DRENDO-1510 file (C-alpha; in Angstrom, 1 decimal, always signed):
<recs>
REC; n; res; u; v; w
REC; 1; UNK; +120.1; -66.2; +93.4 .
REC; 2; UNK; +120.0; -70.4; +92.4 .
REC; 3; UNK; +116.9; -71.5; +90.8 .
REC; 4; UNK; +115.4; -74.6; +90.2 .
REC; 5; UNK; +113.4; -74.2; +87.2 .
REC; 6; UNK; +110.4; -76.8; +86.2 .
REC; 7; UNK; +108.6; -75.8; +82.7 .
REC; 8; UNK; +107.8; -78.2; +79.8 .
REC; 9; UNK; +106.2; -76.4; +76.7 .
REC; 10; UNK; +107.4; -73.5; +74.7 .
REC; 11; UNK; +105.0; -71.2; +77.1 .
REC; 12; UNK; +108.0; -71.4; +79.8 .
REC; 13; UNK; +111.1; -71.0; +77.3 .
REC; 14; UNK; +110.7; -67.1; +77.4 .
REC; 15; UNK; +110.7; -67.0; +81.3 .
REC; 16; UNK; +113.5; -70.0; +81.5 .
REC; 17; UNK; +115.6; -67.4; +79.5 .
REC; 18; UNK; +114.5; -64.2; +81.0 .
REC; 19; UNK; +116.3; -65.9; +84.3 .
REC; 20; UNK; +119.5; -66.3; +82.4 .
REC; 21; UNK; +119.7; -63.2; +81.3 .
REC; 22; UNK; +118.3; -61.3; +84.7 .
REC; 23; UNK; +122.1; -63.3; +85.8 .
REC; 24; UNK; +120.3; -65.8; +87.8 .
REC; 25; UNK; +122.0; -69.4; +89.0 .
REC; 26; UNK; +119.6; -72.2; +87.4 .
REC; 27; UNK; +120.9; -75.2; +89.1 .
REC; 28; UNK; +118.8; -77.3; +87.6 .
REC; 29; UNK; +116.0; -77.5; +84.6 .
REC; 30; UNK; +113.0; -80.3; +85.8 .
REC; 31; UNK; +111.1; -81.7; +82.6 .
REC; 32; UNK; +108.7; -83.9; +81.6 .
REC; 33; UNK; +110.1; -87.1; +79.8 .
REC; 34; UNK; +110.5; -87.4; +76.0 .
REC; 35; UNK; +106.9; -88.1; +74.5 .
REC; 36; UNK; +106.0; -90.0; +71.3 .
REC; 37; UNK; +104.6; -87.1; +68.3 .
REC; 38; UNK; +103.0; -87.3; +65.8 .
REC; 39; UNK; +101.9; -90.0; +63.3 .
REC; 40; UNK; +105.6; -91.3; +63.9 .
REC; 41; UNK; +105.4; -91.5; +67.3 .
REC; 42; UNK; +109.0; -89.7; +67.2 .
REC; 43; UNK; +110.2; -89.5; +71.0 .
REC; 44; UNK; +110.7; -85.9; +71.0 .
REC; 45; UNK; +112.4; -83.7; +73.9 .
REC; 46; UNK; +110.3; -81.0; +75.1 .
REC; 47; UNK; +111.1; -77.6; +74.2 .
REC; 48; UNK; +112.4; -76.9; +77.8 .
REC; 49; UNK; +114.6; -79.2; +77.6 .
REC; 50; UNK; +115.5; -78.1; +74.3 .
REC; 51; UNK; +116.0; -74.5; +75.4 .
REC; 52; UNK; +118.1; -75.9; +78.9 .
REC; 53; UNK; +120.5; -77.7; +76.7 .
REC; 54; UNK; +121.1; -74.9; +74.3 .
REC; 55; UNK; +122.0; -73.4; +77.2 .
REC; 56; UNK; +124.4; -75.5; +79.0 .
REC; 57; UNK; +122.0; -76.3; +81.8 .
REC; 58; UNK; +121.3; -79.3; +84.0 .
REC; 59; UNK; +118.1; -81.3; +83.1 .
REC; 60; UNK; +116.7; -83.9; +84.7 .
REC; 61; UNK; +113.1; -85.9; +83.7 .
REC; 62; UNK; +111.5; -87.4; +86.4 .
REC; 63; UNK; +108.6; -89.5; +85.5 .
REC; 64; UNK; +107.5; -89.0; +89.0 .
REC; 65; UNK; +108.2; -86.3; +91.7 .
REC; 66; UNK; +105.7; -86.8; +94.7 .
REC; 67; UNK; +107.5; -90.4; +95.6 .
REC; 68; UNK; +110.9; -90.0; +94.4 .
REC; 69; UNK; +113.5; -90.3; +96.8 .
REC; 70; UNK; +116.5; -89.3; +94.4 .
REC; 71; UNK; +114.7; -86.4; +92.6 .
REC; 72; UNK; +114.5; -85.0; +96.4 .
REC; 73; UNK; +117.8; -85.6; +97.6 .
REC; 74; UNK; +118.9; -83.9; +94.4 .
REC; 75; UNK; +117.3; -80.9; +94.7 .
REC; 76; UNK; +117.6; -80.9; +98.7 .
REC; 77; UNK; +121.0; -81.0; +98.1 .
REC; 78; UNK; +121.1; -77.8; +95.9 .
REC; 79; UNK; +119.1; -75.6; +98.6 .
REC; 80; UNK; +117.8; -73.5; +96.1 .
REC; 81; UNK; +116.4; -70.0; +97.2 .
REC; 82; UNK; +113.3; -70.1; +95.0 .
REC; 83; UNK; +111.7; -72.7; +92.6 .
REC; 84; UNK; +110.2; -71.8; +89.7 .
REC; 85; UNK; +106.8; -73.2; +87.8 .
REC; 86; UNK; +106.2; -72.3; +84.5 .
REC; 87; UNK; +103.6; -75.2; +82.5 .
REC; 88; UNK; +105.2; -78.0; +83.9 .
REC; 89; UNK; +102.5; -80.9; +84.2 .
REC; 90; UNK; +102.7; -82.3; +87.8 .
REC; 91; UNK; +101.3; -81.0; +90.8 .
REC; 92; UNK; +104.5; -80.0; +93.0 .
REC; 93; UNK; +104.3; -81.9; +96.3 .
REC; 94; UNK; +104.5; -80.7; +100.0 .
REC; 95; UNK; +107.7; -81.1; +100.5 .
REC; 96; UNK; +108.6; -79.0; +97.4 .
REC; 97; UNK; +106.9; -76.5; +98.3 .
REC; 98; UNK; +108.2; -76.3; +101.6 .
REC; 99; UNK; +111.9; -76.3; +100.1 .
REC; 100; UNK; +113.0; -73.2; +99.4 .
REC; 101; UNK; +113.4; -69.7; +101.4 .
REC; 102; UNK; +111.3; -67.4; +98.5 .
REC; 103; UNK; +108.8; -70.7; +98.1 .
REC; 104; UNK; +107.9; -72.0; +95.2 .
REC; 105; UNK; +106.8; -69.0; +92.5 .
REC; 106; UNK; +104.7; -70.2; +89.7 .
REC; 107; UNK; +103.7; -68.4; +86.6 .
REC; 108; UNK; +100.3; -68.8; +85.8 .
REC; 109; UNK; +98.2; -67.4; +81.8 .
REC; 110; UNK; +95.1; -65.7; +83.4 .
REC; 111; UNK; +94.1; -62.9; +86.0 .
REC; 112; UNK; +93.1; -65.4; +88.6 .
REC; 113; UNK; +91.3; -66.8; +90.6 .
REC; 114; UNK; +89.9; -66.4; +86.9 .
REC; 115; UNK; +90.4; -69.7; +84.8 .
REC; 116; UNK; +92.1; -72.0; +87.3 .
REC; 117; UNK; +93.6; -75.2; +85.5 .
REC; 118; UNK; +95.4; -76.3; +82.6 .
REC; 119; UNK; +94.0; -74.9; +79.9 .
REC; 120; UNK; +93.5; -70.8; +81.2 .
REC; 121; UNK; +94.1; -69.1; +77.6 .
REC; 122; UNK; +91.9; -71.5; +75.4 .
REC; 123; UNK; +89.3; -70.8; +77.8 .
REC; 124; UNK; +89.5; -67.1; +78.3 .
REC; 125; UNK; +89.6; -67.1; +74.4 .
REC; 126; UNK; +86.3; -69.4; +74.2 .
REC; 127; UNK; +84.7; -67.3; +76.6 .
REC; 128; UNK; +84.4; -64.2; +74.7 .
REC; 129; UNK; +87.1; -62.0; +77.7 .
REC; 130; UNK; +88.4; -58.9; +76.0 .
REC; 131; UNK; +91.2; -58.5; +78.9 .
REC; 132; UNK; +93.3; -61.8; +80.1 .
REC; 133; UNK; +96.8; -61.7; +81.5 .
REC; 134; UNK; +99.4; -63.2; +83.6 .
REC; 135; UNK; +99.6; -64.0; +87.5 .
REC; 136; UNK; +102.6; -64.8; +89.8 .
REC; 137; UNK; +101.9; -66.4; +92.9 .
REC; 138; UNK; +103.0; -68.3; +95.6 .
REC; 139; UNK; +102.1; -72.3; +95.1 .
REC; 140; UNK; +100.1; -74.0; +97.5 .
REC; 141; UNK; +98.7; -77.7; +97.4 .
REC; 142; UNK; +95.2; -76.4; +95.5 .
REC; 143; UNK; +95.1; -76.2; +91.9 .
REC; 144; UNK; +96.3; -72.5; +91.4 .
REC; 145; UNK; +94.8; -71.3; +95.1 .
REC; 146; UNK; +97.9; -69.9; +96.3 .
REC; 147; UNK; +98.4; -66.1; +97.0 .
REC; 148; UNK; +98.9; -63.6; +94.3 .
REC; 149; UNK; +102.1; -62.1; +93.8 .
REC; 150; UNK; +102.0; -59.8; +90.6 .
REC; 151; UNK; +99.9; -59.4; +88.2 .
REC; 152; UNK; +99.7; -57.6; +84.2 .
REC; 153; UNK; +96.8; -57.7; +82.0 .
REC; 154; UNK; +97.1; -58.4; +78.2 .
REC; 155; UNK; +93.9; -57.4; +75.8 .
REC; 156; UNK; +92.6; -59.9; +73.7 .
REC; 157; UNK; +92.2; -59.0; +70.3 .
REC; 158; UNK; +88.8; -59.7; +68.5 .
REC; 159; UNK; +90.8; -61.3; +65.7 .
REC; 160; UNK; +93.1; -63.7; +68.0 .
REC; 161; UNK; +93.1; -67.3; +68.5 .
REC; 162; UNK; +94.4; -68.6; +71.5 .
REC; 163; UNK; +97.5; -69.8; +69.3 .
REC; 164; UNK; +98.1; -65.9; +68.7 .
REC; 165; UNK; +97.4; -64.8; +72.2 .
REC; 166; UNK; +100.1; -67.7; +73.8 .
REC; 167; UNK; +103.0; -66.3; +72.6 .
REC; 168; UNK; +101.9; -62.5; +74.1 .
REC; 169; UNK; +101.8; -64.1; +77.2 .
REC; 170; UNK; +104.7; -66.4; +77.4 .
REC; 171; UNK; +106.8; -63.5; +76.6 .
REC; 172; UNK; +105.0; -60.1; +78.7 .
REC; 173; UNK; +105.2; -63.4; +81.6 .
REC; 174; UNK; +108.9; -63.7; +81.8 .
REC; 175; UNK; +109.6; -60.7; +82.9 .
REC; 176; UNK; +106.8; -60.5; +85.2 .
REC; 177; UNK; +109.0; -63.4; +87.2 .
REC; 178; UNK; +112.2; -62.1; +86.6 .
REC; 179; UNK; +110.3; -58.7; +88.8 .
REC; 180; UNK; +108.0; -60.9; +91.2 .
REC; 181; UNK; +111.5; -62.6; +92.5 .
REC; 182; UNK; +113.6; -59.7; +92.4 .
REC; 183; UNK; +110.5; -58.3; +94.8 .
REC; 184; UNK; +110.4; -61.7; +97.0 .
REC; 185; UNK; +114.3; -60.9; +97.6 .
REC; 186; UNK; +114.0; -57.8; +98.8 .
REC; 187; UNK; +110.8; -58.0; +101.4 .
REC; 188; UNK; +108.9; -55.7; +98.6 .
REC; 189; UNK; +106.4; -57.7; +97.9 .
REC; 190; UNK; +103.1; -59.3; +100.1 .
REC; 191; UNK; +100.9; -61.9; +98.8 .
REC; 192; UNK; +97.7; -61.6; +98.4 .
REC; 193; UNK; +95.0; -64.1; +99.1 .
REC; 194; UNK; +92.9; -65.2; +96.3 .
REC; 195; UNK; +88.6; -64.6; +96.5 .
REC; 196; UNK; +87.9; -68.1; +96.2 .
REC; 197; UNK; +84.3; -66.9; +95.3 .
REC; 198; UNK; +85.0; -65.7; +92.2 .
REC; 199; UNK; +87.2; -68.1; +90.8 .
REC; 200; UNK; +86.3; -69.9; +87.7 .
REC; 201; UNK; +87.8; -73.0; +85.9 .
REC; 202; UNK; +89.8; -73.9; +82.7 .
REC; 203; UNK; +90.1; -77.5; +82.3 .
REC; 204; UNK; +91.8; -79.9; +79.7 .
REC; 205; UNK; +90.5; -79.5; +76.6 .
REC; 206; UNK; +88.3; -82.9; +75.2 .
REC; 207; UNK; +88.1; -83.2; +71.6 .
REC; 208; UNK; +84.1; -82.9; +72.3 .
REC; 209; UNK; +85.0; -79.4; +73.4 .
REC; 210; UNK; +85.2; -78.6; +69.5 .
REC; 211; UNK; +81.4; -79.9; +68.6 .
REC; 212; UNK; +79.7; -76.8; +67.5 .
REC; 213; UNK; +75.5; -76.5; +68.6 .
REC; 214; UNK; +73.9; -74.5; +66.9 .
REC; 215; UNK; +70.7; -74.7; +69.4 .
REC; 216; UNK; +72.2; -73.8; +72.4 .
REC; 217; UNK; +75.0; -71.0; +71.2 .
REC; 218; UNK; +75.1; -67.9; +69.2 .
REC; 219; UNK; +77.3; -67.0; +66.2 .
REC; 220; UNK; +79.4; -64.7; +68.0 .
REC; 221; UNK; +79.8; -67.5; +71.1 .
REC; 222; UNK; +80.8; -69.9; +68.1 .
REC; 223; UNK; +83.3; -67.7; +66.5 .
REC; 224; UNK; +84.4; -67.3; +70.0 .
REC; 225; UNK; +85.0; -70.7; +70.9 .
REC; 226; UNK; +86.7; -71.6; +67.2 .
REC; 227; UNK; +89.2; -69.1; +68.2 .
REC; 228; UNK; +89.5; -70.3; +72.0 .
REC; 229; UNK; +89.9; -74.3; +70.3 .
REC; 230; UNK; +93.0; -73.0; +67.8 .
REC; 231; UNK; +94.9; -75.6; +67.1 .
REC; 232; UNK; +93.1; -78.1; +69.0 .
REC; 233; UNK; +90.0; -79.4; +68.7 .
REC; 234; UNK; +89.2; -76.8; +66.7 .
REC; 235; UNK; +85.5; -76.4; +65.3 .
REC; 236; UNK; +83.4; -79.2; +63.7 .
REC; 237; UNK; +79.5; -80.6; +62.7 .
REC; 238; UNK; +78.4; -83.0; +60.9 .
REC; 239; UNK; +76.5; -82.7; +57.1 .
REC; 240; UNK; +74.4; -85.4; +56.1 .
REC; 241; UNK; +76.6; -88.0; +58.2 .
REC; 242; UNK; +80.0; -86.9; +58.0 .
REC; 243; UNK; +82.0; -84.8; +59.8 .
REC; 244; UNK; +82.6; -81.5; +58.4 .
REC; 245; UNK; +85.5; -79.6; +59.7 .
REC; 246; UNK; +85.6; -75.4; +60.0 .
REC; 247; UNK; +89.0; -74.3; +59.7 .
REC; 248; UNK; +87.7; -70.4; +58.8 .
REC; 249; UNK; +83.8; -68.8; +59.6 .
REC; 250; UNK; +83.0; -65.2; +60.5 .
REC; 251; UNK; +80.1; -63.2; +61.7 .
REC; 252; UNK; +78.8; -61.5; +59.2 .
REC; 253; UNK; +76.6; -58.8; +58.6 .
REC; 254; UNK; +72.8; -60.3; +57.9 .
REC; 255; UNK; +71.7; -57.2; +56.1 .
REC; 256; UNK; +74.1; -58.0; +53.5 .
REC; 257; UNK; +71.7; -61.1; +52.5 .
REC; 258; UNK; +68.3; -61.9; +52.1 .
REC; 259; UNK; +68.1; -64.2; +54.7 .
REC; 260; UNK; +65.2; -66.8; +55.6 .
REC; 261; UNK; +62.5; -64.9; +58.1 .
REC; 262; UNK; +62.1; -68.5; +61.0 .
REC; 263; UNK; +65.3; -70.4; +60.6 .
REC; 264; UNK; +65.8; -73.7; +62.7 .
REC; 265; UNK; +69.1; -73.8; +64.3 .
REC; 266; UNK; +71.6; -75.5; +61.8 .
REC; 267; UNK; +69.8; -74.4; +58.8 .
REC; 268; UNK; +71.8; -73.9; +55.8 .
REC; 269; UNK; +71.6; -70.9; +53.2 .
REC; 270; UNK; +73.8; -70.1; +50.0 .
REC; 271; UNK; +74.3; -67.1; +48.4 .
REC; 272; UNK; +76.2; -65.3; +45.9 .
REC; 273; UNK; +78.6; -68.7; +46.6 .
REC; 274; UNK; +78.5; -68.1; +50.3 .
REC; 275; UNK; +77.5; -70.3; +53.3 .
REC; 276; UNK; +75.6; -69.6; +55.9 .
REC; 277; UNK; +74.6; -71.9; +59.1 .
REC; 278; UNK; +71.1; -70.7; +61.5 .
REC; 279; UNK; +72.4; -70.2; +65.1 .
REC; 280; UNK; +70.5; -69.3; +68.7 .
REC; 281; UNK; +68.8; -67.0; +68.6 .
REC; 282; UNK; +68.3; -66.1; +65.1 .
REC; 283; UNK; +72.0; -65.6; +64.6 .
REC; 284; UNK; +73.6; -66.1; +61.3 .
REC; 285; UNK; +77.9; -67.7; +60.9 .
REC; 286; UNK; +79.5; -68.0; +57.8 .
REC; 287; UNK; +81.1; -70.7; +57.1 .
REC; 288; UNK; +84.7; -70.0; +55.2 .
REC; 289; UNK; +86.8; -72.7; +55.0 .
REC; 290; UNK; +85.7; -76.6; +55.4 .
REC; 291; UNK; +86.5; -79.8; +55.1 .
REC; 292; UNK; +84.1; -82.6; +54.3 .
REC; 293; UNK; +85.3; -85.9; +56.3 .
REC; 294; UNK; +87.8; -87.7; +53.6 .
REC; 295; UNK; +88.0; -84.9; +51.6 .
REC; 296; UNK; +90.4; -81.8; +51.4 .
REC; 297; UNK; +90.0; -78.4; +52.8 .
REC; 298; UNK; +88.5; -76.0; +50.5 .
REC; 299; UNK; +87.1; -72.3; +50.9 .
REC; 300; UNK; +83.3; -72.8; +51.4 .
REC; 301; UNK; +82.4; -71.3; +47.1 .
REC; 302; UNK; +84.7; -74.3; +45.9 .
REC; 303; UNK; +82.9; -76.8; +48.2 .
REC; 304; UNK; +79.6; -75.5; +47.2 .
REC; 305; UNK; +80.6; -75.8; +43.1 .
REC; 306; UNK; +82.4; -79.5; +43.8 .
REC; 307; UNK; +80.3; -81.7; +46.0 .
REC; 308; UNK; +77.7; -83.2; +45.5 .
REC; 309; UNK; +75.3; -81.6; +48.1 .
REC; 310; UNK; +72.5; -84.2; +50.2 .
REC; 311; UNK; +69.6; -82.1; +49.0 .
REC; 312; UNK; +67.9; -80.6; +45.5 .
REC; 313; UNK; +66.9; -77.5; +46.8 .
REC; 314; UNK; +70.1; -76.7; +48.8 .
REC; 315; UNK; +71.2; -74.3; +46.3 .
REC; 316; UNK; +68.0; -72.2; +46.2 .
REC; 317; UNK; +69.3; -71.6; +50.0 .
REC; 318; UNK; +65.9; -73.4; +51.9 .
REC; 319; UNK; +66.6; -75.6; +54.8 .
REC; 320; UNK; +68.0; -78.7; +54.2 .
REC; 321; UNK; +65.7; -81.6; +55.5 .
REC; 322; UNK; +67.0; -82.4; +59.9 .
REC; 323; UNK; +68.4; -85.5; +58.9 .
REC; 324; UNK; +71.1; -83.6; +56.8 .
REC; 325; UNK; +70.8; -80.2; +59.4 .
REC; 326; UNK; +74.5; -79.3; +60.2 .
REC; 327; UNK; +74.8; -80.4; +64.0 .
</recs>
């Protein structure tokens, strides 16, 4: 069938490739404009554009689509059977929703109605979910509120970060879109309305989401957030007024240590070259690889040997003064 494909990041590339492999006619690929990237701010093409060019497809990158007569005229002239939207990054306007005979089909990386929004993979991991998945749905004007077409569950392994899960969901979702299109065309798929009362949100991430709150969250919760916020915004705190980035962490077995009986959240404990921090509900988190502001990233043992610590009793494993506490 004739398809217009809307997508921008790497997550959308496997679906574009799967649609081509299935023999569909990709009449046009719509992607966001090239953007400045990195410290050099070099203008960089989005991954979907690069994949489309590699396949010899036509590409357009409108800055806006809602009130764009030229873009609307192009799509109306194409008269696609379906518009497939995967991580495009723009709200699809009503005129586009009404254009194709099979509708606008969206691949969303969660088991809707859970985790509606821009960052479903990150928030599912950060919230400690053990299962997430992909959903294909018919787009409507609400944010991820359209009727569900097909779903597939994907297990979140305990060691997986959001970055790891990203690839699993991208590759798993591609054949789901192909199947969805086939069954819609065969009229063997009935859209199912979402239960809006069970909806949860997955908003765009903010830098402050990476700040570690030892008083409010347990060690397990902080580890889940660290996993969910990879590669950005990561996890960070402060030591003696300086930013401390935590690159690697783990929840240790407390029986393996001689821990203080009544720690305050944020108190540090050093034992056998290992660095632990007290968290909510008397739990402990081990900081394995860290980076103090202005310094290079180091294993905790090297950090402890090479850093001038802000309290003389720190190496004995007692709590730091309040001013030097992490948090």
